[in-house]
C-alpha positions in Angstrom: 78.4 111.2 94.5 81.1 113.8 94.0 84.7 112.1 92.5 87.6 114.2 94.0 89.1 116.0 91.1 92.6 115.6 92.6 95.3 118.1 93.0 96.1 121.1 90.7 99.2 121.4 90.1 102.0 123.5 87.8 102.9 122.2 85.0 106.4 124.1 85.0 107.1 122.5 88.5 105.6 118.9 87.3 105.2 117.2 84.3 101.7 115.8 83.1 102.3 112.2 82.7 101.0 108.8 83.1 102.0 105.9 84.6 104.0 103.6 82.4 104.5 106.2 79.6 107.9 107.1 78.3 106.8 110.7 77.3 105.1 113.8 79.0 104.2 117.1 78.6 106.2 120.0 80.0 107.8 123.2 79.5 111.0 121.8 80.5 113.1 120.5 77.2 116.5 119.6 78.7 118.1 119.9 81.6 117.1 123.7 83.6 115.5 124.3 80.0 112.6 125.9 80.5 110.8 127.4 77.1 107.0 129.2 77.0 105.4 126.1 75.0 104.2 123.3 76.4 106.1 120.2 74.4 105.5 116.4 74.3 108.9 115.2 75.7 110.2 111.6 75.3 112.6 109.7 77.7 113.6 107.0 75.3 117.3 107.2 74.2 117.6 110.3 76.4 115.7 113.3 77.3 114.2 114.8 74.0 111.4 117.4 73.2 109.4 116.2 69.5 106.1 118.3 69.4 105.6 121.3 70.4 101.9 122.3 71.2 100.8 126.2 70.5 97.1 127.1 71.2 95.5 129.7 68.7 93.0 132.2 68.1 92.6 133.4 64.5 96.0 132.0 63.8 97.8 133.7 66.0 99.0 132.7 69.5 96.5 132.5 72.4 97.8 133.4 76.0 96.1 131.0 77.7 95.9 129.9 81.7 97.5 126.0 81.6 96.0 124.2 84.3 97.2 120.5 85.2 95.6 118.0 87.5 96.5 113.9 87.4 93.7 112.9 84.6 93.3 116.3 83.0 95.7 119.0 81.2 93.9 122.4 79.9 94.5 125.4 78.0 91.9 128.0 78.3 90.8 131.5 77.8 88.3 133.3 77.0 88.2 132.3 73.2 88.4 128.5 74.4 89.8 125.6 75.6 92.0 122.6 74.7 91.9 119.6 77.0 94.6 116.5 77.0 94.3 113.5 78.7 96.2 109.9 78.3 94.3 107.1 76.8 96.8 104.5 77.3 100.9 105.0 78.1 101.4 105.5 74.4 98.7 107.6 73.7 96.7 110.9 74.5 93.5 112.4 73.3 93.8 116.1 72.7 90.4 118.1 71.8 89.8 121.5 71.6 86.7 124.1 71.6 87.2 127.3 70.1 90.7 127.4 70.1 93.2 126.2 67.5 96.5 124.3 67.7 99.9 124.4 66.1 101.1 121.1 66.7 105.1 121.1 65.4 108.0 119.3 65.4 110.2 120.5 68.2 113.1 120.7 66.0 113.3 122.6 62.4 116.1 120.6 60.8 116.3 117.3 59.4 119.8 116.0 58.4 121.2 112.3 57.9 121.6 112.2 61.4 119.0 114.1 63.7 115.6 115.8 63.2 112.1 114.6 62.4 111.0 113.7 58.7 107.1 114.2 58.8 104.4 112.9 55.9 101.1 111.9 55.9 100.7 108.0 55.9 98.6 106.8 52.7 96.5 104.1 53.9 95.0 105.7 56.6 95.5 109.5 56.0 97.1 110.1 59.6 100.5 112.5 59.9 103.8 110.6 61.2 106.9 112.4 62.5 109.8 109.8 62.7 112.5 111.4 64.8 116.1 110.2 64.8 116.7 111.5 68.3 114.4 108.6 70.2 114.1 106.4 66.8 110.3 106.2 67.3 107.4 107.7 65.3 104.7 110.2 66.6 101.5 109.5 64.9 98.8 112.2 64.5 95.2 110.9 64.0 92.2 113.2 63.1 88.8 112.5 65.2 86.5 114.8 64.6 86.7 118.3 62.5 89.2 119.0 60.2 93.2 119.9 59.6 93.5 123.1 58.5 97.1 122.6 57.3 100.0 120.4 57.0 103.3 122.6 56.7 106.5 120.8 56.1 104.7 117.5 54.5 108.1 115.4 53.0 110.5 118.5 53.5 113.9 117.7 54.1 116.5 120.1 55.4 114.9 123.1 57.6 111.2 123.5 57.7 108.5 124.2 59.6 106.7 120.6 59.9 102.9 119.8 61.7 99.9 119.7 61.6 97.3 122.7 62.2 93.9 122.9 63.9 91.9 125.6 63.1 90.1 128.0 65.7 86.7 128.7 66.2 85.7 125.1 65.7 85.5 121.4 67.2 88.1 118.8 66.5 89.7 116.2 68.1 93.0 114.2 67.7 95.0 111.3 69.0 98.9 111.4 69.3 100.7 107.8 69.7 104.3 107.1 70.1 105.2 103.9 68.8 108.0 102.3 66.7 107.7 101.3 63.5 104.3 100.3 62.8 100.9 99.7 64.0 97.5 99.3 62.8 95.5 102.5 62.1 94.3 104.2 65.4 90.9 103.6 66.3 89.0 103.9 69.6 85.2 103.8 70.3 85.6 106.0 73.7 84.3 109.4 74.0 86.7 112.2 75.5 85.3 112.0 78.8 85.3 108.7 79.2 89.0 108.7 78.5 89.5 111.3 81.3 87.9 109.3 83.7 89.5 106.4 83.1 92.8 108.1 83.8 91.3 109.6 86.9 90.4 106.0 88.3 93.9 104.8 86.9 95.6 107.7 89.2 93.2 107.4 92.2 93.8 103.2 92.3 97.6 104.1 92.8 97.2 106.8 95.3 94.4 104.8 97.5 97.2 102.1 97.8 100.1 104.2 98.4 98.6 106.6 100.6 95.4 105.1 102.6 96.2 107.3 105.4 96.2 110.8 103.9 93.8 113.5 105.1 93.8 116.9 106.3 97.1 116.3 108.6 99.3 114.9 105.4 98.0 117.7 102.6 101.2 116.9 100.2 100.1 113.2 100.2 98.4 113.0 97.0 100.6 115.2 94.9 103.4 113.1 96.0 101.5 109.8 94.7 101.0 111.6 91.6 104.9 112.5 91.1 105.5 108.5 91.4 102.9 107.5 89.5 103.2 109.8 86.4 107.4 109.5 86.9 106.7 105.7 86.2 107.7 103.8 83.0 106.8 100.3 81.6 109.5 98.2 80.8 111.8 99.0 77.6 115.4 98.9 76.8 117.5 98.3 79.5 115.1 99.1 81.8 113.9 95.6 83.0 110.9 96.0 84.9 108.2 98.8 85.5 110.3 101.4 86.8 109.8 104.7 88.8 112.5 107.2 87.1 113.8 109.9 89.4 112.0 112.4 87.4 110.5 112.7 83.8 112.5 116.2 83.7 116.0 116.1 83.0 117.0 113.4 86.0 115.2 110.7 84.1 117.1 107.8 85.4 117.2 105.4 87.9 120.2 105.8 90.2 121.5 102.8 92.6 120.3 104.2 95.7 117.2 106.6 94.9 115.4 103.7 93.7 115.8 102.2 97.5 113.5 105.2 99.1 111.0 104.6 95.9 111.0 100.8 97.0 110.0 101.8 100.9 107.1 104.6 99.9 105.5 101.8 97.9 106.3 98.7 100.2 103.0 98.5 101.7 100.4 99.3 99.2 102.4 97.8 96.2 104.3 95.4 97.1 105.2 93.8 93.7 106.1 97.3 92.1 108.2 98.0 95.4 110.3 95.1 94.7 110.7 95.8 91.3 112.2 99.5 92.5 114.9 97.5 94.5 115.3 94.8 92.1 115.8 96.8 89.4 119.5 97.7 89.5 120.8 94.4 90.6 119.2 93.1 87.4 122.4 94.8 85.9 125.2 93.7 88.6 128.8 93.2 87.2 131.0 90.5 87.4 132.6 91.6 90.3 129.3 92.2 92.2 129.1 95.9 91.6 125.9 97.6 91.2 125.8 100.1 88.0 125.9 104.0 89.1 122.5 104.3 87.2 120.0 102.9 84.6 117.9 104.4 81.8 116.4 103.4 78.9 119.4 103.2 76.4 122.2 103.8 79.0 123.9 102.0 82.2 126.8 103.5 83.5 129.2 102.0 85.8 132.1 104.3 86.1 130.9 105.1 89.9 128.6 103.0 92.1 126.4 104.4 94.8 126.6 103.8 99.1 125.6 100.3 99.9 121.8 101.7 101.6 120.6 98.2 100.1 120.7 96.0 103.2 119.5 99.4 105.6 116.3 99.6 103.0 115.6 96.1 102.9 114.7 96.3 106.5 111.7 98.5 105.3 110.8 95.5 102.6 108.4 92.6 103.5 110.6 89.9 102.2 107.8 87.2 102.4 105.8 89.0 99.9 106.2 86.2 97.0 110.1 87.1 97.1 112.6 84.2 96.5 115.0 85.3 99.6 118.1 82.8 98.3 118.1 85.2 95.3 117.8 88.3 97.1 120.5 86.7 99.4 122.7 86.1 96.8 122.5 89.2 95.1 122.9 91.4 98.4 126.0 89.3 99.4 127.4 90.0 96.0 127.4 93.2 96.3 128.9 93.4 99.9 131.5 91.4 98.9 132.1 94.2 96.5 133.3 96.6 98.8 134.9 93.7 100.9 137.2 92.6 98.5 137.4 95.2 95.4 137.5 98.2 97.9 139.3 97.5 100.8 143.3 98.5 101.0 145.2 95.5 101.6 145.3 95.0 105.3 142.6 97.4 106.2 139.3 96.6 107.7 137.5 99.7 106.7 136.3 100.2 103.0 137.0 103.3 100.9 135.3 105.4 98.1 137.0 106.6 95.1 135.1 110.1 94.4 132.4 111.9 96.2 129.9 110.3 93.9 130.1 107.1 95.2 128.8 108.3 98.2 126.1 109.5 96.4 126.9 113.4 98.3 128.9 114.1 95.0 130.7 117.4 95.8 130.4 116.8 99.7 132.8 118.7 101.6 134.2 115.6 103.2 135.9 114.9 100.1 137.7 118.3 99.6 141.0 116.9 100.9 141.3 113.8 99.2 138.7 111.9 96.8 140.0 108.1 97.4 138.5 108.0 101.3 137.5 105.6 104.1 134.5 107.3 105.6 132.6 106.4 108.5 129.0 106.3 106.7 130.1 103.7 104.3 131.5 101.9 106.8 128.1 102.1 109.0 126.3 101.2 106.1 128.1 98.1 105.4 127.9 96.8 109.1 123.9 97.0 108.4 124.1 95.3 105.3 126.2 92.3 106.9 123.8 92.6 109.9 121.1 92.0 107.0 122.9 89.3 105.4 123.2 87.3 108.5 119.3 87.8 109.6 118.4 86.7 105.8 121.2 83.7 106.5 119.3 82.5 109.3 116.4 82.3 107.8 117.8 80.4 104.8 119.0 77.9 107.5 122.3 78.6 107.0 124.0 79.1 110.5 127.7 79.5 109.1 127.2 82.0 106.7 124.9 84.1 109.7 128.0 83.5 111.8 130.4 85.0 109.6 128.4 87.8 108.5 128.2 88.6 112.0 131.7 88.3 112.8 132.2 90.5 110.1 130.0 93.1 111.3 131.5 92.9 114.3 135.0 93.9 113.2 134.1 96.5 110.9 131.9 98.3 113.9 135.1 97.8 116.3 137.5 98.8 113.6 135.0 102.2 112.6 134.8 103.2 116.2 139.0 102.4 117.4 139.9 104.2 113.6 137.8 106.9 112.8 136.3 108.0 116.1 138.4 110.4 118.0 136.1 111.1 121.2 133.7 113.4 119.6 133.3 112.8 116.1 134.3 111.0 113.5 136.9 111.7 110.6 137.2 110.4 107.1 140.8 108.8 106.5 142.8 108.9 103.3 143.1 105.8 101.6 146.6 106.1 100.5 148.2 108.6 103.0 146.5 107.5 106.4 146.0 111.1 106.9 142.7 111.9 108.8 140.5 115.3 108.9 137.3 116.2 109.7 134.6 118.7 107.8 131.5 120.9 108.8 129.3 118.5 106.5 126.1 116.4 107.4 127.8 113.5 106.0 130.1 113.0 109.0 127.3 112.7 111.0 125.7 109.7 109.0 127.0 106.7 111.3 124.0 107.4 113.5 122.5 104.9 111.2 123.9 102.4 113.5 121.2 103.5 116.0 121.0 101.0 119.3 124.5 99.5 117.9 126.5 102.2 119.1 127.8 103.1 122.3 125.8 105.7 124.1 128.4 108.4 124.3 128.7 108.2 120.5 125.0 108.3 120.2 125.0 111.8 122.1 127.5 113.1 120.1 126.3 112.5 116.9 123.0 113.7 118.0 124.2 116.6 119.5 126.3 117.5 116.0 123.0 116.6 113.8 121.2 119.3 116.0 123.9 122.3 114.5 122.3 121.5 111.4 119.2 122.1 112.0 117.4 125.0 110.3 113.8 126.0 110.2 113.6 124.2 107.2 115.4 120.5 107.9 118.7 119.5 107.9 121.5 121.4 105.6 124.2 119.2 104.4 126.7 121.1 105.8 126.9 123.6 108.8 125.2 127.1 107.8 128.0 128.7 109.8 130.5 127.0 107.3 132.8 129.1 104.6 131.8 126.2 102.4 128.2 126.7 102.7 126.4 127.5 99.7 122.6 128.1 99.7 122.6 126.0 96.1 125.5 124.1 96.8 124.5 120.7 95.8 125.8 118.6 98.9 127.2 121.7 100.0 124.3 123.1 102.3 120.7 121.9 100.6 118.3 120.0 102.2 118.0 116.8 100.8 115.4 113.9 100.8 118.1 110.7 101.3 120.2 112.1 104.5 116.6 113.3 106.4 115.2 109.6 105.8 118.1 108.1 107.0 119.1 110.4 110.0 115.7 110.2 111.1 115.4 106.2 110.9 118.6 106.5 112.9 118.1 108.7 115.7 114.7 107.3 116.3 116.9 103.9 116.6 119.5 105.3 118.9 116.8 106.6 121.0 116.5 110.3 120.1 113.0 109.9 119.3 112.2 114.1 119.9 114.7 115.1 117.3 113.6 112.5 115.1 110.1 113.7 115.3 111.3 117.6 114.6 113.6 116.5 111.6 110.4 114.6 110.3 107.9 117.5 110.8 110.1 119.8 109.3 110.8 117.9 106.5 106.9 117.4 105.9 106.2 121.3 106.3 108.9 122.1 104.0 107.3 119.2 101.2 103.9 120.9 101.9 105.2 124.4 101.4 108.0 123.7 98.4 107.1 120.9 96.6 109.3 117.5 95.5 112.1 119.1 94.5 115.5 117.3 94.5 116.9 119.8 96.9 116.1 123.0 99.0 117.8 126.0 100.2 118.2 125.3 103.7 117.9 128.8 104.7 114.7 129.7 102.6 113.1 126.6 101.8 112.8 127.4 98.3 112.8 124.1 96.0 115.9 124.0 94.2 117.2 121.8 90.6 114.8 119.5 89.3 111.2 120.2 91.0 109.3 116.6 90.3 112.1 113.9 92.1 110.5 111.3 93.3 112.8 110.2 96.1 111.6 113.4 97.3 107.7 112.5 97.0 109.0 109.2 98.8 110.5 110.3 101.6 107.3 112.7 102.4 105.1 109.7 102.0 107.4 107.4 104.4 107.7 110.2 106.5 103.7 110.8 106.5 102.8 107.4 107.0 105.1 107.1 109.8 104.2 109.8 111.8 100.3 108.9 111.1 100.7 105.2 112.5 102.8 106.8 115.9 99.9 109.0 116.5 97.7 106.5 116.2 95.9 107.2 112.8 97.1 104.5 110.9 96.6 100.6 112.2 98.8 98.9 109.0 102.2 98.8 109.2 104.5 101.5 107.4 108.1 101.7 107.0 
């Protein structure tokens, strides 16, 4: 029986990593910073390049081809090859045949506050880098062959530090990331056994997340890898197994991105899905607000993110071993934050304090003013209050259910009375009361209310959404707008979350044909351009961070739903 090797991908686009690991192998060492050599890059205490891997022939840099699959990273040329595979989340094995390797500290300067110190452990003979930036150690243990050099051992100040493996010979090493100390490295596993085990780990995840994949969904396996490889084990402020948005520079969990990852995982890996959903709620503040973002060593509260959590909860299975009273309590506190802390006295509608709160940081909706009552926010809160009413029913709390239903009715009525002009929704300055419209797709987001909107409103929104549809998907700013920019963040590019939310809203509003078209174009875009943070709406080119998990999740969500509608999937999917 032939075992599939898995997708081949560019390490320039997608970091090579492993589920649970806090480090990856990549030439991306900082925001938008690509270098020639692959580096071991850690995401503990931030994003930090730690070790530089330079293949050599005759002591000089070798010109190699780098090939990556989910279980093996390879440098190759006529002189030989180097293979790397994860043995565990904190350990990689590296094997050379013909090629040498210079494994060097990424930074040359050691100060009392920054940089690497390098020494050989007299106990087990391993070489150790201890690095200020992460506060961790990186141990290199020789398993086969010999070391040809160890420059910079115990050096202070500026020096080249590292381990040199010779070319023309066979050699093998293990590299570990750990805290202060651990037992000497021992493994009875051969290199190919490590590779096989890594492949099995990924394929188990892939089969759970995308059992429906096939020729019609050619990007599904790679989408699963993007999620699998971006997952980290609990550490620091990350209280649960977490899918980071990326193991490039977007190495955080933002408080709406996580919802899409949860939905993509929900059917195959419900426990991991619920970990994604609940992670940010672990850091809910006393006012009920969720943090803007969470990562290993930082929690930010200076902004929030939109309350899509009630919408997302509809796509999760609450019966899977959850505590509904806890879910209800946390969602209630999050909703009450908006109703208590983000409403002008006497106003029914809540407001954002900045575009960042909406997730659409620089959308043109916020050009005339930043502290704004918007229709998308009202729509999300209406859905969230409807979900609270449903949860209260399940908890046998009829008074709470009635209270939330009535609050949702009042906000829906206020939305239509105060922000609907007869053909569009407008935004309103929370201070001035002045209203305005824009060419942003954000103004059309109330379609998420679906069947709850009057038919005339649904029709108008559906027509407006159609004007944003390019050959590749939904542009976040009209391409005819003077404010449109190909790489303008939320002023033009196509994004995964807006696509999923609007596709879902259109479908529930009865506009299945445009929903089908939006789904098809976005899926084709991912199959052509990968899983970038966002995409040029006119060319379809991937932009910014090129391995973004909510984009991969959006593909999986839309592809699974399409396969189900076509009758090719019998199990439920979001």
